C-alpha positions in Angstrom: -66.9 -42.2 13.1 -68.6 -42.0 9.7 -67.0 -44.0 6.8 -66.2 -41.0 4.6 -64.5 -39.3 7.6 -62.4 -42.4 8.3 -61.5 -42.5 4.7 -60.4 -38.9 4.6 -58.4 -39.4 7.8 -56.6 -42.5 6.3 -56.0 -40.6 3.1 -54.4 -37.6 4.9 -52.3 -40.0 7.0 -51.1 -41.8 3.9 -50.2 -38.6 2.1 -48.2 -37.4 5.1 -46.3 -40.7 5.3 -45.6 -40.7 1.6 -44.6 -37.1 1.3 -41.0 -37.6 2.4 -40.7 -40.6 0.0 -42.0 -38.6 -2.9 -39.7 -35.7 -2.0 -36.7 -38.1 -2.0 -37.8 -39.5 -5.3 -38.0 -36.0 -6.8 -34.6 -35.1 -5.4 -33.2 -38.4 -6.8 -34.4 -37.5 -10.3 -32.9 -34.1 -10.0 -29.7 -35.6 -8.5 -29.2 -37.8 -11.5 -29.2 -34.7 -13.8 -27.0 -32.7 -11.5 -24.6 -35.6 -11.0 -24.2 -35.9 -14.7 -23.4 -32.2 -15.1 -21.0 -32.4 -12.2 -19.1 -35.4 -13.6 -19.0 -34.0 -17.1 -17.6 -30.6 -15.9 -14.9 -32.4 -13.8 -13.8 -34.5 -16.7 -14.1 -32.0 -19.5 -12.1 -29.3 -17.7 -9.8 -31.6 -15.7 -10.4 -29.7 -12.5 -8.3 -30.4 -9.4 -11.3 -30.0 -7.1 -15.0 -29.0 -7.2 -17.6 -28.5 -4.5 -21.3 -28.0 -5.4 -24.3 -27.5 -3.2 -28.0 -26.7 -3.9 -30.7 -25.2 -1.7 -34.4 -25.5 -2.3 -37.2 -24.3 0.0 -34.7 -23.5 2.7 -33.2 -27.0 2.7 -29.9 -28.3 1.3 -31.0 -30.9 -1.2 -27.7 -31.6 -2.9 -24.1 -31.5 -1.9 -21.2 -33.2 -3.7 -17.5 -32.7 -3.7 -14.6 -34.2 -5.7 -10.9 -33.8 -6.1 -8.1 -33.0 -3.7 -6.8 -30.1 -1.6 -3.5 -30.3 -3.4 -3.5 -32.3 -6.7 -1.7 -35.6 -6.2 -1.4 -35.5 -2.5 -4.5 -37.6 -1.7 -6.3 -35.3 0.7 -9.9 -35.3 -0.5 -12.1 -32.2 -0.7 -15.3 -32.4 1.4 -18.1 -30.0 2.4 -16.0 -28.6 5.2 -13.0 -27.8 2.9 -12.2 -24.1 2.9 -11.9 -22.3 -0.5 -11.2 -18.7 -1.4 -14.6 -17.2 -2.3 -12.8 -14.1 -3.9 -15.3 -11.5 -5.0 -18.2 -13.3 -3.3 -16.7 -11.5 -0.3 -18.2 -8.2 -1.6 -21.8 -9.2 -0.7 -20.5 -10.0 2.8 -18.9 -6.5 3.0 -22.2 -4.9 1.9 -24.1 -7.1 4.4 -21.8 -5.8 7.2 -22.6 -2.2 6.1 -26.3 -3.0 6.0 -26.2 -4.3 9.5 -24.5 -1.0 10.5 -27.3 0.9 8.7 -29.9 -1.1 10.6 -28.1 -0.2 13.9 -28.2 3.5 13.0 -24.4 3.8 12.8 -24.3 4.6 9.1 -26.3 5.8 6.2 -26.0 4.7 2.6 -25.9 8.3 1.5 -23.3 9.4 3.9 -20.4 11.2 2.2 -17.3 9.0 2.3 -15.3 11.9 3.7 -17.5 12.0 6.8 -15.8 8.7 7.9 -12.5 9.0 6.1 -11.5 12.7 5.8 -8.4 11.8 3.9 -10.3 10.3 1.1 -9.7 11.8 -2.4 -10.4 11.0 -6.0 -8.6 12.4 -9.0 -11.4 15.0 -9.4 -11.7 16.7 -6.0 -15.4 17.3 -6.6 -16.0 13.5 -7.0 -14.1 12.8 -3.8 -16.3 15.3 -1.9 -19.6 14.0 -3.4 -18.9 10.3 -3.3 -21.3 8.5 -1.0 -21.0 5.2 0.8 -23.4 3.6 -1.7 -21.1 4.7 -4.6 -18.3 2.7 -3.2 -20.3 -0.5 -3.8 -21.8 -0.2 -7.3 -18.9 0.4 -9.7 -19.9 3.8 -10.9 -16.8 5.8 -10.1 -15.7 6.5 -13.7 -12.4 4.6 -13.2 -11.3 2.0 -15.8 -12.3 -1.6 -14.8 -9.8 -2.9 -12.3 -8.1 0.5 -11.9 -5.4 0.3 -9.3 -5.7 -3.5 -8.8 -2.0 -3.9 -9.1 -1.9 -2.6 -5.5 -3.9 -5.7 -4.5 -2.6 -8.4 -6.8 -0.5 -10.4 -7.3 0.1 -11.3 -3.7 2.1 -11.0 -1.6 2.9 -7.3 -1.9 3.6 -4.5 0.6 0.7 -2.1 -0.3 -1.5 -1.1 2.7 -5.0 0.1 2.9 -3.6 3.6 3.5 -1.7 3.2 0.2 -5.0 2.4 -1.5 -6.8 5.5 -0.2 -3.8 7.6 -1.1 -3.4 6.1 -4.6 -7.0 6.7 -5.6 -6.3 10.4 -6.0 -3.8 9.6 -8.8 -6.0 7.2 -10.8 -7.4 9.1 -13.8 -11.1 8.3 -14.7 -12.0 7.1 -18.2 -15.6 8.5 -17.9 -17.6 10.9 -15.7 -18.7 10.0 -12.2 -22.0 7.9 -12.1 -22.3 7.8 -15.9 -21.6 4.1 -16.4 -20.5 0.7 -15.0 -16.9 -0.4 -14.7 -16.0 -3.1 -12.2 -14.0 -1.9 -9.2 -12.1 -3.5 -6.3 -10.3 -0.6 -4.6 -13.4 1.2 -3.5 -14.5 -2.0 -1.6 -11.3 -1.6 0.4 -12.4 1.9 1.2 -15.9 0.6 2.1 -14.2 -1.8 4.6 -12.4 1.2 6.1 -15.7 3.1 6.3 -17.3 0.2 8.1 -14.5 0.1 10.6 -14.7 3.9 11.2 -18.5 3.8 11.6 -18.3 0.8 14.0 -16.0 2.7 16.3 -12.6 1.5 15.1 -13.0 -2.3 15.0 -11.1 -3.6 12.0 -13.0 -4.9 9.0 -12.0 -8.5 9.7 -13.5 -8.4 13.2 -16.7 -6.7 11.9 -17.4 -9.3 9.2 -17.0 -12.1 11.7 -19.3 -10.3 14.2 -22.0 -9.2 11.7 -22.0 -12.1 9.2 -20.1 -15.3 10.2 -21.2 -15.6 13.8 -24.9 -14.8 13.6 -25.3 -17.1 10.5 -23.3 -20.0 11.9 -20.7 -19.8 9.2 -18.2 -21.4 11.5 -15.5 -22.4 9.0 -15.3 -19.0 7.3 -12.0 -17.2 7.8 -10.7 -13.7 7.1 -7.7 -11.9 8.4 -4.8 -13.7 10.1 -5.3 -17.4 11.0 -3.3 -20.6 11.3 -3.7 -23.1 8.4 -2.5 -26.1 10.4 -4.9 -25.4 13.3 -7.9 -24.9 11.0 -7.0 -27.6 8.6 -8.7 -28.8 5.4 -7.8 -25.8 3.2 -7.9 -26.1 -0.6 -4.9 -24.7 -2.5 -5.0 -22.9 -5.9 -3.8 -24.6 -9.1 -3.0 -23.7 -12.7 -2.7 -26.0 -15.7 0.9 -26.6 -16.8 1.9 -29.1 -19.4 -1.4 -30.9 -19.1 -1.3 -31.1 -15.3 -2.8 -29.3 -12.3 0.1 -27.7 -10.5 -0.4 -25.9 -7.1 0.5 -22.2 -7.2 0.8 -19.5 -4.5 0.4 -22.1 -1.8 -0.4 -21.0 1.8 2.2 -21.2 4.5 1.3 -22.3 8.0 0.3 -18.7 8.9 -2.2 -17.0 6.6 -1.9 -13.3 7.1 -4.5 -10.6 6.8 -4.3 -8.9 3.4 -5.1 -5.5 2.1 -7.7 -6.8 -0.3 -9.8 -8.6 2.4 -13.0 -6.4 2.0 -13.0 -7.0 -1.8 -12.0 -10.6 -2.0 -10.3 -12.0 1.0 -12.8 -14.3 2.7 -12.5 -18.1 2.6 -15.4 -20.4 3.4 -16.5 -24.0 3.1 -19.3 -25.3 1.0 -21.4 -25.8 4.1 -20.8 -22.2 5.1 -21.7 -20.8 1.7 -24.9 -22.8 1.6 -25.8 -21.2 5.0 -25.1 -17.9 3.3 -27.4 -18.8 0.4 -30.2 -19.9 2.8 -29.9 -16.6 4.8 -30.9 -14.7 1.6 -33.4 -17.1 0.1 -35.3 -17.7 3.4 -35.3 -14.5 5.5 -37.9 -15.9 7.8 -35.9 -19.0 8.5 -32.8 -19.5 10.6 -31.6 -16.0 9.6 -34.8 -14.3 10.8 -34.0 -10.9 12.3 -30.4 -10.9 11.0 -31.2 -8.1 8.5 -34.3 -5.9 8.2 -36.6 -6.1 5.2 -35.6 -2.5 4.3 -31.9 -3.4 4.1 -32.6 -6.7 2.2 -34.5 -4.7 -0.3 -31.8 -2.0 -0.6 -29.0 -4.6 -1.1 -31.0 -6.4 -3.9 -32.3 -3.2 -5.5 -30.9 -2.2 -8.9 -28.4 0.5 -8.0 -26.4 0.7 -11.3 -27.4 -0.4 -14.8 -25.0 -2.9 -16.3 -24.5 -3.8 -20.0 -26.8 -6.5 -21.3 -24.5 -8.7 -23.2 -25.4 -10.7 -26.3 -24.8 -13.9 -24.4 -27.3 -12.9 -21.8 -29.9 -12.1 -24.4 -29.3 -15.3 -26.4 -28.7 -17.8 -23.6 -31.1 -16.4 -21.0 -33.7 -14.3 -22.7 -32.6 -11.5 -20.4 -34.1 -8.0 -20.5 -32.3 -6.2 -17.7 -28.9 -6.3 -15.9 -27.9 -4.3 -12.9 -25.7 -4.2 -9.9 -27.0 -4.0 -6.3 -24.9 -3.7 -3.2 -22.4 -6.5 -3.9 -24.8 -8.6 -6.1 -25.5 -8.8 -9.8 -29.2 -8.7 -10.7 -30.8 -10.0 -13.9 -33.8 -11.9 -15.3 -33.4 -15.4 -16.8 -36.4 -16.8 -18.7 -38.7 -14.5 -16.7 -37.2 -15.5 -13.3 -35.3 -13.1 -11.1 -31.6 -14.0 -10.6 -29.3 -12.7 -7.9 -25.7 -13.8 -8.2 -22.0 -13.1 -8.1 -18.8 -14.8 -9.1 -15.4 -14.8 -7.5 -12.0 -15.1 -9.2 -8.5 -15.3 -7.9 -5.5 -17.0 -9.3 -6.4 -20.7 -9.2 -9.6 -20.2 -7.4 -13.2 -19.7 -8.8 -16.5 -19.4 -7.0 -20.1 -18.7 -7.9 -23.2 -18.0 -5.8 -26.5 -18.0 -7.8 -29.9 -17.4 -6.2 -33.3 -17.7 -7.9 -35.7 -16.2 -5.3 -38.8 -16.8 -7.5 -37.9 -20.5 -7.5 -36.9 -20.6 -3.9 -33.6 -22.2 -5.0 -29.9 -21.4 -5.2 -26.6 -23.0 -5.6 -22.9 -22.6 -4.7 -19.8 -23.9 -6.5 -16.2 -23.7 -5.4 -13.2 -24.7 -7.6 -9.5 -24.8 -6.8 -8.2 -24.6 -10.3 -8.4 -22.8 -13.6 -12.2 -22.9 -13.7 -13.4 -20.0 -15.8 -15.2 -22.0 -18.5 -16.2 -24.8 -16.1 -17.9 -22.3 -13.8 -19.7 -20.6 -16.7 -21.0 -24.0 -18.2 -22.0 -25.6 -14.9 -23.7 -22.4 -13.7 -25.7 -22.2 -16.9 -26.8 -25.8 -16.8 -28.0 -25.4 -13.2 -29.8 -22.2 -13.9 -31.7 -23.8 -16.8 -32.5 -26.7 -14.5 -34.9 -24.3 -12.8 -35.9 -21.8 -15.4 -36.2 -23.7 -18.7 -36.0 -27.5 -18.4 -34.6 -28.8 -21.7 -32.5 -32.0 -22.0 -30.6 -30.4 -24.9 -29.1 -27.7 -22.5 -26.2 -29.8 -21.4 -22.6 -29.2 -20.4 -21.5 -30.2 -24.0 -24.0 -27.7 -25.4 -22.7 -24.7 -23.5 -19.1 -25.8 -23.9 -19.6 -25.8 -27.7 -21.2 -22.3 -27.5 -18.1 -21.0 -25.7 -15.9 -22.5 -28.4 -17.9 -20.7 -31.1 -17.7 -17.4 -29.2 -13.9 -17.7 -29.0 -13.6 -18.6 -32.7 -15.7 -15.6 -33.6 -13.6 -13.2 -31.6 -12.0 -10.5 -33.8 -8.2 -10.8 -34.2 -7.8 -7.5 -32.4 -9.2 -9.1 -29.2 -6.8 -12.1 -29.3 -3.3 -12.4 -28.0 -0.7 -11.7 -30.7 1.9 -14.2 -31.8 5.1 -13.4 -29.8 6.9 -16.7 -30.5 9.7 -14.8 -32.3 10.8 -13.2 -29.0 14.4 -13.1 -27.8 16.0 -11.6 -24.8 16.7 -7.9 -25.0 20.1 -6.7 -24.1 21.3 -3.8 -22.1 22.6 -2.2 -25.3 19.1 -2.5 -26.8 17.6 -0.6 -23.9 20.6 1.6 -22.9 18.7 4.9 -23.4 15.9 3.7 -21.1 17.6 2.0 -18.2 16.9 3.4 -14.8 14.4 3.8 -11.9 10.9 4.8 -12.8 8.1 6.1 -10.5 4.3 6.0 -10.9 2.4 8.2 -8.3 0.2 5.4 -7.1 2.2 2.2 -7.8 5.6 3.5 -6.7 9.0 2.6 -8.1 10.2 0.0 -10.6 13.7 -0.6 -11.8 14.6 -1.4 -15.4 18.2 -2.5 -15.1 20.9 -4.8 -16.4 20.8 -8.4 -15.1 23.8 -10.2 -16.4 23.4 -10.2 -20.2 19.7 -9.4 -19.9 17.5 -6.6 -18.6 15.1 -7.1 -15.7 12.1 -5.1 -14.7 11.4 -5.2 -10.9 8.6 -3.6 -8.9 9.7 -2.5 -5.5 6.5 -3.0 -3.6 5.2 -6.0 -5.6 7.9 -8.6 -5.6 6.1 -11.1 -7.9 6.2 -8.4 -10.7 9.8 -9.1 -11.7 10.8 -10.5 -15.1 13.2 -10.5 -18.0 12.6 -8.1 -20.9 12.1 -9.7 -24.3 12.2 -8.2 -27.7 9.5 -8.9 -30.3 10.2 -7.1 -33.5 10.6 -3.4 -32.6 8.7 -3.8 -29.3 9.5 -5.0 -25.8 7.6 -7.1 -23.4 8.2 -8.4 -19.8 8.1 -12.2 -19.3 7.4 -12.5 -15.6 9.5 -15.0 -13.7 6.5 -16.6 -11.9 4.2 -18.5 -14.2 1.2 -17.6 -12.0 1.6 -14.0 -13.1 -0.2 -14.8 -16.3 -0.5 -11.5 -18.1 2.6 -10.4 -19.9 3.1 -6.7 -20.4 4.3 -4.6 -23.3 6.9 -1.9 -22.5 6.7 1.3 -24.5 8.8 4.5 -24.2 7.0 7.5 -25.6 9.9 9.7 -24.6 13.3 9.1 -23.2 12.2 9.6 -19.6 8.7 8.0 -19.7 7.6 4.4 -19.8 4.1 2.9 -20.4 2.8 -0.6 -20.0 -0.1 -2.5 -21.5 -1.4 -6.1 -21.6 0.0 -8.3 -24.4 -3.3 -10.3 -24.4 -6.3 -7.9 -24.6 -8.4 -10.6 -22.8 -6.1 -10.9 -19.8 -7.6 -10.3 -16.4 -8.4 -6.6 -16.1 -6.8 -6.5 -12.6 -3.4 -6.4 -14.4 -4.2 -2.7 -15.0 -0.9 -1.8 -16.6 -2.7 0.8 -18.7 -3.3 2.9 -15.6 0.5 3.3 -14.9 2.3 6.4 -16.0 6.0 6.0 -15.2 8.5 8.8 -15.2 12.3 8.2 -14.8 13.5 9.5 -11.5 17.0 8.0 -11.3 19.5 5.5 -12.6 20.2 1.9 -11.8 21.7 1.2 -8.4 
């Protein structure tokens, strides 16, 4: 063998042997930066638990967890711990539909009434014209979160049939397909469409068959299951008196819920990283799971979204749109595909950067709104605009400035002068009231006080307080964290609205139109 050839062979061999070492060294450098962000977020926001994983080039390169399933009980969170992924369920619902399209059982432009003849919207024409794709892209014309009080707070007794019936009574705030307003109810309808197109199998069975099983997401759960048998299930928390307090804890039997197609899936970090890899590397383990045509449809801009000032200033973004269950945008010239999930005491995020062949997942079992925003931003910038100044502290400070600059009209008013209203104060308004989609509530004497109680949503019960000349409901359960004004435009009508304008839009009190139908029992 000639010397130069032997040299080249030794060089190639050396490079092959050193490649894994160099890869580890690169990962270790990255790990230090990510570890720092992870620890800073845990400390700054005093989270009860956090799970974070990163995928690069089809491989899991980072996985870290901290905290407890239930604060103070000593059971640690790990990569197999099951969290509620909330609205990250939506992309699993659209993937289920895409698989049915691939199988020839459904078309995106099918009228909804083809599969659900009973489906109606407030405007009959919209009900007739709405297609399957419209259920998924938040273009219905309804107010953001319209009808969500039929889904949350849980538990409640609203069924999916109630959702489909109630949609006909929800009044739009804009014309059909004219703008973006986030919606949950139509994802419930989408789940029912999938069930009908698949021959009657319930949504929960379909998502297991079409998503969990083929992708090896073995810890994911939806529908009814036994908590003790599955084990290692994170519980939601809220901050009370400086502590993380578990709220709405699961019993031994976790039941199927009406909201499953919009936000009912639970998965582990390991499962969600498999989910991320299935999208980032279609030729890998998920090869053949979904056709290129349907992958393109799901990630195509289907509905323009507002481009916020924050997106322009933080990310140099130029477009924002919604696909089928995914948010789409550009960040520093890179394509970003993402979604978040939020339920009481549970926060999730899935962020994919296809141009960078990278993505990450975070799962939180506490009040994690700002923590999620900050950590997500630091990680995105790790790939799109490396700058040591773009730290957790940097983005936390920007959020503080945003809040300080918020106009007074967008902040919660001072209600500290409140006192309990009496039955004499509200004598002219006591009775049973009915809304055509939400059903009955009672406004009746409770000892020396007055209590509002929703018949089909038992957590919506509280004592009426007086603030000046207005009334508000102080809900009994602290986890129902959006107090409501009560107003009486006429002697037989009652309206409700959020006390805090920034409260979760799913407390859609403004969509209620109560008429008095009887007295107190």
